[in-house]
TIDOBA-34556 format. One line per field, with one value per residue (C-alpha): residue number from 0; residue in three letters; z negated, x negated, y. Coordinates in nm, 4 decimals, decimal comma. Each point is the difference from the previous one (the first is absolute). Layout:
# residues N
seq: [NUM; ...]
type: [ALA; ...]
zz: [Z; ...]
xx: [X; ...]
yy: [Y; ...]
***
This chain:
# residues 286
seq: [0; 1; 2; 3; 4; 5; 6; 7; 8; 9; 10; 11; 12; 13; 14; 15; 16; 17; 18; 19; 20; 21; 22; 23; 24; 25; 26; 27; 28; 29; 30; 31; 32; 33; 34; 35; 36; 37; 38; 39; 40; 41; 42; 43; 44; 45; 46; 47; 48; 49; 50; 51; 52; 53; 54; 55; 56; 57; 58; 59; 60; 61; 62; 63; 64; 65; 66; 67; 68; 69; 70; 71; 72; 73; 74; 75; 76; 77; 78; 79; 80; 81; 82; 83; 84; 85; 86; 87; 88; 89; 90; 91; 92; 93; 94; 95; 96; 97; 98; 99; 100; 101; 102; 103; 104; 105; 106; 107; 108; 109; 110; 111; 112; 113; 114; 115; 116; 117; 118; 119; 120; 121; 122; 123; 124; 125; 126; 127; 128; 129; 130; 131; 132; 133; 134; 135; 136; 137; 138; 139; 140; 141; 142; 143; 144; 145; 146; 147; 148; 149; 150; 151; 152; 153; 154; 155; 156; 157; 158; 159; 160; 161; 162; 163; 164; 165; 166; 167; 168; 169; 170; 171; 172; 173; 174; 175; 176; 177; 178; 179; 180; 181; 182; 183; 184; 185; 186; 187; 188; 189; 190; 191; 192; 193; 194; 195; 196; 197; 198; 199; 200; 201; 202; 203; 204; 205; 206; 207; 208; 209; 210; 211; 212; 213; 214; 215; 216; 217; 218; 219; 220; 221; 222; 223; 224; 225; 226; 227; 228; 229; 230; 231; 232; 233; 234; 235; 236; 237; 238; 239; 240; 241; 242; 243; 244; 245; 246; 247; 248; 249; 250; 251; 252; 253; 254; 255; 256; 257; 258; 259; 260; 261; 262; 263; 264; 265; 266; 267; 268; 269; 270; 271; 272; 273; 274; 275; 276; 277; 278; 279; 280; 281; 282; 283; 284; 285]
type: [MET; ASN; ILE; SER; GLU; SER; ARG; LEU; ARG; GLN; ILE; ILE; LEU; GLU; GLU; VAL; GLN; MET; HIS; LEU; LEU; GLU; HIS; TYR; ILE; GLU; GLU; ALA; LEU; LYS; ASP; LEU; ASP; VAL; ASP; GLU; ASP; ASP; PRO; ASP; TYR; GLU; LYS; TYR; LYS; LYS; MET; SER; ARG; ARG; ALA; LEU; PHE; LYS; LYS; LEU; GLY; THR; TRP; GLY; ALA; GLY; ALA; ALA; ALA; MET; ALA; ALA; LEU; GLY; GLY; GLY; ILE; ARG; ALA; GLY; GLU; LYS; ASP; ILE; GLU; HIS; GLY; ILE; ALA; SER; ARG; ARG; ALA; THR; HIS; GLU; LYS; GLU; ARG; ALA; ASP; TYR; LYS; ALA; SER; ASP; GLN; TYR; ILE; VAL; ASP; GLU; LEU; ASP; GLY; VAL; LEU; SER; ARG; PRO; SER; ASN; PHE; SER; TRP; VAL; TRP; GLY; GLU; GLU; ARG; GLY; ALA; MET; GLN; THR; GLU; PRO; GLY; SER; THR; SER; VAL; SER; LEU; PRO; GLN; ASP; PHE; PRO; ILE; LEU; LEU; ASP; LYS; ASP; HIS; GLY; THR; ILE; GLY; VAL; LEU; SER; PRO; GLU; TYR; GLY; VAL; TYR; ARG; ALA; VAL; GLN; GLU; ASP; PHE; ASN; ASP; GLN; VAL; ASP; LYS; GLU; THR; LYS; ILE; PRO; ARG; LEU; GLU; GLU; THR; ASP; THR; ILE; SER; GLY; GLU; GLY; SER; ALA; GLU; LYS; TRP; LYS; GLN; GLU; PHE; PRO; ASP; THR; TYR; GLY; LEU; PRO; ARG; THR; PRO; ASP; TYR; VAL; GLY; ALA; GLY; ASN; LYS; GLY; VAL; PHE; GLN; LYS; ALA; ILE; ASN; ALA; GLY; PHE; LYS; SER; ASP; VAL; GLY; ILE; SER; ARG; GLN; TYR; LYS; ALA; MET; ILE; TYR; LEU; PRO; LEU; ASN; GLU; ILE; PRO; PRO; THR; MET; VAL; MET; PRO; ASN; SER; HIS; MET; THR; PRO; SER; GLU; PHE; TYR; VAL; HIS; LEU; TRP; ASP; LYS; TYR; ALA; LEU; ASN; ARG; LEU; LYS; ARG]
zz: [0,1817; 0,0236; 0,2661; 0,0461; 0,2729; 0,1688; 0,0043; 0,1383; 0,2696; 0,0882; 0,0244; 0,2244; 0,2162; 0,0421; 0,1055; 0,2519; 0,1367; 0,0385; 0,1837; 0,2223; 0,0819; 0,1058; 0,2025; 0,1914; 0,0683; 0,1577; 0,2012; 0,1183; 0,1056; 0,1864; 0,1879; 0,1178; 0,1001; -0,2861; -0,1652; -0,2192; 0,3010; 0,0903; -0,1032; -0,1320; -0,2185; -0,3137; 0,0527; -0,0005; -0,3050; -0,1982; 0,0773; -0,2721; 0,0266; 0,0722; 0,2789; 0,1441; 0,0138; 0,1541; 0,2646; 0,0500; 0,0264; 0,2924; 0,1685; -0,0790; -0,2328; -0,3376; -0,0182; 0,0869; -0,2643; -0,2684; 0,0869; -0,0182; -0,3267; -0,1549; 0,0946; -0,1293; -0,3336; -0,0436; 0,0742; -0,2391; -0,2735; 0,0424; -0,0177; -0,3194; -0,1593; 0,0978; -0,1348; -0,3335; -0,0356; 0,0886; -0,2526; -0,2686; 0,0667; -0,0092; -0,3269; -0,1588; 0,1012; -0,1322; -0,3265; -0,0313; 0,0727; -0,2578; -0,2691; 0,0651; -0,0279; -0,2943; 0,0536; -0,0950; -0,3387; -0,0482; 0,0664; -0,2276; -0,2916; 0,0613; -0,0041; -0,3322; -0,1688; 0,1298; -0,1995; -0,3741; -0,0719; 0,0868; -0,3156; -0,2437; -0,3530; -0,3604; -0,3226; -0,3151; 0,1413; 0,2450; 0,3589; 0,0745; -0,3658; -0,0260; -0,1429; -0,2228; -0,0751; -0,3702; -0,0744; 0,3223; 0,0380; 0,3621; 0,1106; 0,2776; 0,2844; -0,0615; -0,0082; 0,2061; -0,0923; -0,3344; -0,0352; -0,1375; -0,0693; 0,0100; -0,1131; 0,2921; 0,2688; -0,0512; 0,0556; 0,0948; 0,1083; -0,0727; 0,2756; -0,0905; -0,0102; 0,3205; 0,1912; -0,0756; 0,1300; 0,3204; 0,0487; -0,0358; 0,2633; 0,2302; -0,0403; 0,0608; 0,3064; 0,1522; -0,0425; 0,2169; 0,2664; 0,3328; -0,1570; 0,0837; -0,3447; -0,2980; -0,3423; -0,3114; -0,3160; -0,1968; 0,0969; -0,1602; -0,2029; -0,1449; -0,1485; -0,3743; -0,1889; -0,2042; -0,3748; -0,1649; 0,1859; 0,2379; -0,2607; -0,2641; 0,2356; 0,0890; -0,3634; -0,0817; 0,3179; -0,1257; -0,3253; 0,1912; 0,1822; -0,2778; 0,1852; -0,1682; 0,0195; 0,0506; 0,1438; -0,2453; 0,1288; -0,3142; 0,0329; 0,3810; 0,0404; -0,1395; 0,0795; 0,1790; 0,0467; 0,3757; -0,0448; -0,2695; 0,2487; 0,2612; -0,2578; -0,0786; 0,3627; 0,1669; 0,3453; 0,1509; 0,3758; 0,0745; 0,1919; -0,2333; 0,0062; -0,1139; -0,3418; -0,0874; 0,0025; 0,0262; 0,0184; -0,1598; 0,0152; -0,1222; 0,2696; 0,0182; -0,1838; -0,2917; -0,0563; -0,2765; 0,1828; -0,2261; 0,0230; 0,1084; 0,2128; -0,0437; 0,3471; 0,1510; -0,3292; 0,1312; -0,1090; 0,2212; 0,1583; 0,0621; 0,1584; 0,2163; 0,1399; 0,0552; 0,1966; 0,2013; 0,1027; 0,0869; 0,2160; 0,1165; 0,0352; 0,1212; 0,2771; 0,1735; -0,0030; 0,1593]
xx: [-6,0785; -0,1995; -0,2702; -0,2537; 0,0307; -0,3172; 0,1382; 0,3326; -0,1877; -0,1956; 0,3173; 0,1701; -0,3118; -0,0159; 0,3649; -0,0658; -0,3016; 0,1954; 0,2894; -0,2318; -0,2026; 0,3127; 0,1132; -0,3271; -0,0375; 0,3438; -0,0907; -0,3239; 0,1877; 0,2556; -0,2829; -0,0953; 0,3616; 0,0414; 0,3357; 0,2414; 0,1346; -0,3439; -0,0540; -0,3470; 0,1309; 0,0568; -0,3295; -0,1854; 0,1928; -0,0954; -0,3698; -0,2282; -0,0638; -0,3702; 0,0771; 0,2729; -0,2173; -0,2786; 0,2467; 0,1305; -0,3582; -0,0686; 0,2991; -0,1205; 0,2915; -0,1668; -0,2007; 0,3020; 0,2109; -0,2659; -0,0549; 0,3718; 0,0201; -0,2793; 0,1718; 0,3297; -0,1511; -0,1597; 0,3349; 0,1640; -0,2479; 0,0789; 0,3710; -0,0556; -0,2055; 0,2609; 0,2772; -0,1760; -0,0702; 0,3593; 0,1374; -0,2353; 0,1090; 0,3649; -0,0518; -0,1831; 0,2761; 0,2680; -0,1926; -0,0399; 0,3700; 0,0931; -0,2226; 0,1611; 0,3511; 0,2351; 0,0069; -0,3677; 0,0771; 0,3013; -0,2211; -0,2776; 0,2383; 0,1598; -0,3456; -0,0973; 0,3291; 0,0015; -0,3148; 0,0764; -0,3732; -0,0096; 0,2041; -0,1677; -0,0714; 0,0184; 0,1262; -0,2036; -0,2694; -0,2853; 0,0832; -0,0903; -0,0083; 0,0460; 0,3411; 0,0514; 0,3507; 0,0598; -0,0135; -0,1883; -0,3642; -0,0121; -0,0886; 0,2069; -0,1214; -0,0565; 0,3257; 0,0144; 0,3572; 0,1724; 0,2291; 0,3491; 0,1166; 0,3770; 0,1725; 0,2416; -0,1962; -0,3502; -0,3208; 0,0396; -0,2874; 0,0023; -0,1454; -0,1928; 0,1972; -0,1730; 0,2171; 0,3138; -0,1634; -0,1074; 0,3557; 0,1316; -0,2443; 0,0959; 0,3724; -0,0405; -0,2185; 0,2183; 0,3090; -0,1666; -0,1697; -0,0324; 0,0923; -0,2617; 0,0213; 0,0195; 0,0953; -0,1378; 0,2059; -0,2936; -0,2471; -0,3152; 0,2017; 0,2056; -0,2916; -0,0129; -0,3251; -0,0636; -0,0073; -0,2455; -0,2091; 0,0710; -0,1329; 0,2400; 0,2976; -0,1024; -0,0200; 0,3386; 0,1802; 0,1683; 0,1081; 0,1472; 0,2376; 0,0523; -0,1794; -0,2035; -0,3703; -0,0862; 0,2102; 0,1647; -0,1598; 0,0861; 0,3710; -0,0071; 0,0774; 0,2209; 0,3676; 0,1379; -0,3348; 0,0535; 0,3405; -0,1438; -0,2561; 0,2702; 0,2075; -0,3069; -0,0167; -0,2226; 0,0900; -0,0746; 0,0493; -0,3537; -0,1371; -0,1317; -0,2836; -0,0117; -0,1353; 0,2957; 0,3752; 0,0359; -0,2059; 0,1324; -0,0958; 0,1089; 0,1487; -0,1436; 0,2926; -0,0429; -0,3710; -0,0663; -0,1062; -0,3026; -0,1261; -0,3618; 0,0348; -0,2501; -0,1541; 0,0212; -0,0467; 0,2596; 0,3507; 0,2857; 0,0530; -0,3727; -0,0296; 0,3078; -0,1432; -0,3352; 0,1626; 0,2239; -0,3056; -0,1879; 0,2703; 0,2537; -0,2166; -0,3190; 0,2007; 0,0060; -0,3822; -0,0479]
yy: [-4,6200; 0,3239; 0,0341; 0,2744; 0,2586; -0,1306; -0,3550; 0,1244; 0,1891; -0,3136; -0,2110; 0,2552; 0,0283; -0,3780; -0,0033; 0,2776; -0,1860; -0,3229; 0,1637; 0,2041; -0,3097; -0,1871; 0,2984; 0,0453; -0,3713; 0,0020; 0,3094; -0,1633; -0,3138; 0,2087; 0,1720; -0,3462; -0,0709; -0,2453; 0,0666; -0,1939; -0,1867; -0,1277; -0,3660; 0,0923; 0,2871; -0,2087; -0,1814; 0,3315; 0,1254; -0,3107; 0,0329; 0,1324; 0,3729; -0,0605; -0,2484; 0,2188; 0,3118; -0,2039; -0,1134; 0,3532; 0,1224; -0,2326; 0,1610; 0,3530; 0,0694; -0,0643; 0,3231; 0,2103; -0,1750; 0,0408; 0,3662; 0,0643; -0,1944; 0,2069; 0,3235; -0,1303; -0,1006; 0,3426; 0,1598; -0,2451; 0,0898; 0,3677; -0,0774; -0,1996; 0,2785; 0,2553; -0,2216; -0,0532; 0,3719; 0,0800; -0,2492; 0,1323; 0,3580; -0,1044; -0,1887; 0,2933; 0,2399; -0,2341; -0,0334; 0,3765; 0,0543; -0,2647; 0,1531; 0,3376; -0,1432; -0,0322; -0,3757; -0,0177; 0,1570; -0,2272; -0,3024; 0,1288; 0,0507; -0,3395; -0,1559; 0,1563; -0,0873; -0,3572; -0,0827; -0,0155; -0,0125; 0,3709; 0,0577; -0,2348; 0,1206; -0,1145; 0,1458; -0,0393; -0,2335; 0,0244; -0,0907; -0,3570; -0,1072; -0,3749; -0,0821; -0,3048; -0,1163; -0,0677; -0,3711; -0,0696; -0,0967; 0,1142; 0,3499; 0,1514; 0,2169; 0,3719; 0,1951; 0,3184; 0,0912; 0,0303; -0,3012; -0,0352; -0,3543; -0,0331; -0,3200; 0,0171; 0,1856; -0,1383; 0,1956; 0,3660; 0,2240; 0,3731; 0,2187; 0,3139; 0,3276; 0,1115; -0,2463; 0,1999; 0,3180; -0,1741; -0,1220; 0,3553; 0,1276; -0,2867; 0,0677; 0,3734; -0,0513; -0,2716; 0,2176; 0,2661; -0,2101; 0,1851; 0,3325; 0,2607; 0,1585; -0,2332; 0,1275; -0,1739; -0,0266; 0,1439; 0,2712; 0,1376; 0,2500; -0,2867; -0,1912; -0,0579; -0,0471; -0,3095; -0,0392; -0,2345; -0,2543; -0,2842; -0,2434; 0,1310; -0,0291; -0,3558; -0,1014; 0,1498; -0,1078; -0,3209; 0,1650; 0,2948; -0,2341; -0,2513; -0,2790; -0,2749; 0,0722; -0,3673; -0,2828; -0,2394; -0,3179; -0,1986; 0,0681; -0,0304; 0,3670; 0,2735; -0,0267; 0,3039; 0,1771; 0,0341; 0,1622; 0,2233; 0,1297; 0,0608; 0,1880; 0,2123; 0,1162; -0,2586; -0,1319; -0,3407; 0,0512; -0,1155; -0,2963; -0,2683; -0,2513; -0,3609; 0,0982; 0,2214; -0,0411; 0,3772; 0,3182; 0,3167; 0,3668; 0,3406; 0,2271; 0,3501; 0,1582; -0,2436; 0,0632; 0,2559; 0,3195; 0,0542; -0,3595; -0,0308; -0,3107; -0,2855; -0,0313; 0,3484; 0,1900; 0,2456; 0,0833; -0,1246; 0,3428; 0,0510; -0,3419; 0,0553; 0,3254; -0,1717; -0,2834; 0,2325; 0,2007; -0,3191; -0,1539; 0,2576; 0,3104; -0,1657; -0,1661; 0,3369; 0,0090; -0,3426]
***
């Protein structure tokens, strides 16, 4: 359960007040030679605070106890404020150190790659187009990945080519964690310009790799289509969701170097350099 800083401060202050009150009551009783061995000690402790202070007041000890309590509470408040400020400063420093560390970049890349929705796309149809299976009167949910339907392996989602570039950046960065100087596999001078448009590459993508443009729902899938994709260079070492039996992607070295990729509208080399600058180089500026 999360609580606000003001509420936390109030809780701590109440605890301080309670402990100080107990302490000064005991001190006031001791001044009156009433200690734990006194038969009246427990009787006094069980009295209500109002009744007890009234009793102490008749003995001249109440005012002293309350004055001491007030001073103690003010000191306690200052301690609380100092403690909160100290914890905030410590947290801010830890956060700044973390954001300047390699681990922050590792976690950022892991976060991006762990969400397949970051690499959604379609080939040949508008994103979110409603898909109707042949022979069915029901309309399925919008599809944000091209789908392969394999008789043996079930439904397979195809991640956008950008995923393979992200994986390459992640691998290169992770291999050099904690090294002061990190060397990318591609630099600005290695970039290759694109040919054609992202739309053209999307339209031609399934034909380029010999993959069916639409799933064979009538025949319950194409036999061997998953293996065909693997043979064409796709990899399947990706976490999957309930909707898919597998997710596949093209590694960087299997993506045509002049492809204008669908989401970034960059070639693989251009996108790699862009990501390396964003994560590895900008880390030094944090």
